[in-house]
N, C-alpha and C positions, 0 to 999 in steps of 0.2 A: 461290749463290742469294741475291738481295737483295730485301727487302721494304721498302716505305715505311712511315713512321709511320702508324698507324691513325687514321682520322678520330675525333676525340674525342667527337663527338655520337652515334656509332654504332660504338664501338670494337670490341665483341664481334663483331658481324656483319661488320665490315670485315676483321677478322683471318681469319674463316672464308672470306669471299669471295676474299681475295687468295691464300690457300693453295690453295683449290679451283680458281681460275682457272689457277694455275701448274701444277697437276696435269692439268687437262683440256686445256690448251694444249700439253702435253708438255714444258713448261719443266722440270718435275720428272717424271721417268720412273719406271715401275715398278721397285722395288728401290732407288731413291734414298732417302737419309736426309735428313730435314729438318735444318737447323742445330740445334745444341744449344739447350736451353731458354734458357740465359743469353743467347745471341746473338739468339734470336727476340724476347726481351723488349726488347732494345736496339733492334732493327730496328723493331718495332711501337710502341715507347714505351708499353708496357702493363704491367699487373701480372701476377705469376705466376698468380694465380687466374683472371683473364680468359683468359690464354693457355691454361691447362690445360683450361678449359671449352670453348674453341674447338676444341682438339685432340680432345676427347672427341666433339664434334659431328661432326667430320670422320671419326672412327673409326666412329661410328654410321652414317654415310653409306656406309661401305665404301671410302673413299678412302685411308685410311692405317691402319697397324697400330701400336699403341703397345706397344713392348717394354720390359720392365722388367729390372733386373739389369745385370750387367756387359755392356757393349756394347749396351745398350738405347737407346731413343730412338724417334722417329716415322719410320716407313718407308712409302713409297708402295706401295700394293697393286697387284697386277697388273690386277685388274678388280673392279668393284663387283658382278659377277654373283652371287657367293656371298651377298652381302647381300640381293639381290633374291630369290634362291631361298629364303633363310631366311624372308623376309617372306611369300612365297607359302605356304610350309609352315605358318606360323603362322595365316594366313587359312584354310587348308584345315582345320587341326586345330581351330580355333575355330568351324568351320562357317559362316564369313562368305562362303565361295564354295561354292555348291551344285554338285552333279554336273552339273545342267543348265546352270548358268552357265558352267562350265568347258567343257562340250561345245559350247555355242553359240560360245564364243570359239575353240575348237580347230577347229571346222568351217571357219571362215573362214581361219585361219592355215594349217592342214594342207593345205587345198585350194589355197591360193596357193603354198605351198612346193612341192607336187607339180607344179603347173602350170609354175612357173618352172624346176624341176629338169628337166622334160621338154624345155624350151627350151635349157637351159644345159649339160646333162650331157655330159661328154667320155668318151672310151673308157675311161680309167682310173676314172672315176666309176662307170660301168656295171659294170666289172669288180669294184669294191669291193662294190656292191650285190648282185651275183650271188654273191659269196663269202659275204656275210652270209646270203643265202637258203640256200646250201648247208649252212652250219652250223645254221641254223634247222631245215632238213629233218631233219637227224640227231637233233635234240632232239625234234621231232614224232614221229619214228619210234620213239624210245625211250619215248614215253608220258608219263604224268603225273608220273613221278618227275623228269622234266626240265622241269617247268612253269616254274620260276623262271629256269632257264637260257634258256628260249625267250623269256621276257619281257625279259630283258636284251638279247637280240639284236633284239627288236622295238624297244626303246628305241634301240639303236645304229643301226638302219636309218632310223628317223625322224630322228635327229640327223644322219645322213649326208646325207639328202635336204636338210636345212636348210643344211648346209655347201656343197652343190652350188650353191645360189642365190648364194653369195658375199655375202649381205646380213647384216651383223653383228646386226641387229635380229632377224631370223628365227632365227639361230643362238642368240642369247642366250635368246630366248623359248622355243625348243624345249628348251634345256638346263634352264631353270627348270621348265617344265611336266612334262617327262619325268623329272626328278629327284624330283618330288613326287607324281605321279599314282599311284604305287604304293600310297598310302594308300587310295585308292578301290578299287584292285584287291584289296588285302588284305581289305577289308571286303565288297565286293559282287561280286567276280568269282571265284567258287569254281572250283577246278581241274576241268576237264571236257574230255574228249577231243574232243568235237564243237566246243567253243569253240576249242580249240587248232588244230584243222584249219581252222576258219573264219578265224581270225586269219592263219594261214600263207597260205591261199589269197588273202586280201585283199592281203597284202604282195606276193605273186607277181604279182597283177594290176596293182598300182600300179607295180611295177618294170618290168613288161612295157610299160606305157603310157609310162613315162619313157624306156625303151630305144628305143622307136619314135618318140619325139618327139611323142606325141599329148597335148598339154598340156590340152586341154579334158577329155578322158577321164580323165587323171591327176587333175585337180581333182575331178571327180565321184566317182571311186573313193575318193579320200582322204576326202571328206566323208561318203560313205556308210559307210565303215569306222568313222569316229568315231561317227556316229549309231547304227549297229547296236549297237556295244558299249555306248553310253550307254543305249539302250533296254533292252538285256539286263540291265545292272546295275540300272536303275530297276525292272524287273520283279522282280528278286531282292530289292530293298528292300521292295516292296509285298507280296511273297510269301516271307517268310523260311522257311528250311529247317526242317522239323519237328524238334522236340527228340528226342534219342535217349534 
């Protein structure tokens, strides 16, 4: 990997831009190591301090991982997805994203994903969704002691629908949202058998629409599913459970 000397009037940003472009264009691939610091200094014609600060910025963006110790160095990460997910987690925990904000966003995304999945799903995709539903049914039948197991399968089914679309944006967004939405569930979705059954039935209806290629119905069902559970959690916020 060769870099040119950084422009001296914007040396710091130029170092960041060159390495970032090499990663985004796949000149540097996931798992590749950047040249040693000494070589990078020579390539960019820059100081050690400027280079290290540029590498820290790239690490904060989720593009590289800086490893220390023997065999250390800067290594290209597989995906910035983890960094995005951590950012969403911080926004949720700091209450910068309300439950209603998230629901409004999810209604559009989940609806689009379900509709596209209904158009694109192949036989093996449907088979996977049905297998997830079979596992989910076993947890529903086992009752509330399997509440968290069911929620994991709920997450798996939503992410599977996203993968059926073949759209990396939908896949990444679904992973981000469903990796972090548990914070709302933990606070505002108390374990309840009726809610468990409602969730399971909604998933069955969505999968059935996808199986039969009914994209408009799949969209509506997914949107209603998100809205119902949001309304349920908001009601719980307004009417907290009585103290014991």
